[in-house]
C-alpha positions as CSV (number, residue, x, y, z in Angstrom):
1,X,88.0,113.5,85.1
2,X,88.9,110.1,86.6
3,X,92.3,108.5,86.9
4,X,93.5,106.3,84.1
5,X,95.7,104.3,86.4
6,X,93.7,101.6,88.3
7,X,94.0,101.5,92.1
8,X,96.3,98.9,93.4
9,X,94.7,95.9,95.1
10,X,94.7,95.7,98.9
11,X,96.6,92.4,98.5
12,X,99.5,94.1,96.7
13,X,101.1,93.2,93.4
14,X,100.1,90.0,91.6
15,X,103.0,87.9,90.6
16,X,102.7,85.3,87.8
17,X,105.0,83.0,89.7
18,X,102.3,82.6,92.3
19,X,99.9,81.2,89.6
20,X,102.6,78.7,88.5
21,X,103.3,77.4,92.0
22,X,102.1,73.9,92.8
23,X,100.1,75.2,95.8
24,X,98.2,78.0,93.9
25,X,94.8,76.4,94.4
26,X,95.3,75.9,98.2
27,X,96.7,79.4,98.5
28,X,93.8,80.9,96.6
29,X,91.2,78.9,98.5
30,X,92.9,79.7,101.9
31,X,92.8,83.4,101.1
32,X,89.1,83.2,100.1
33,X,88.2,81.3,103.3
34,X,90.1,83.9,105.4
35,X,88.1,86.7,103.8
36,X,84.8,84.9,104.4
37,X,85.7,84.3,108.0
38,X,86.6,87.9,108.5
39,X,83.3,89.0,106.9
40,X,81.3,86.6,109.1
41,X,83.2,87.8,112.3
42,X,82.3,91.4,111.4
43,X,78.7,90.5,110.7
44,X,78.4,88.6,114.0
45,X,79.9,91.5,115.9
46,X,77.4,93.9,114.3
47,X,74.5,91.6,115.2
48,X,75.8,91.5,118.8
49,X,75.9,95.3,118.8
50,X,72.4,95.6,117.5
51,X,71.1,93.0,120.0
52,X,72.8,94.9,122.8
53,X,71.1,98.2,121.8
54,X,67.7,96.5,121.3
55,X,67.7,95.2,124.9
56,X,68.6,98.6,126.3
């Protein structure tokens, strides 16, 4: 039987004060852009890996 308690996010606990801050939108967008950049870097590294093996 599965756990009733949900797993904690990798980002940690969510604080309501963060939603009330004046910079919440910039913080939220910045975190999203950082995640997209991380994903694209991993994708580019994987493509480089594949191209290196295709040339061998």
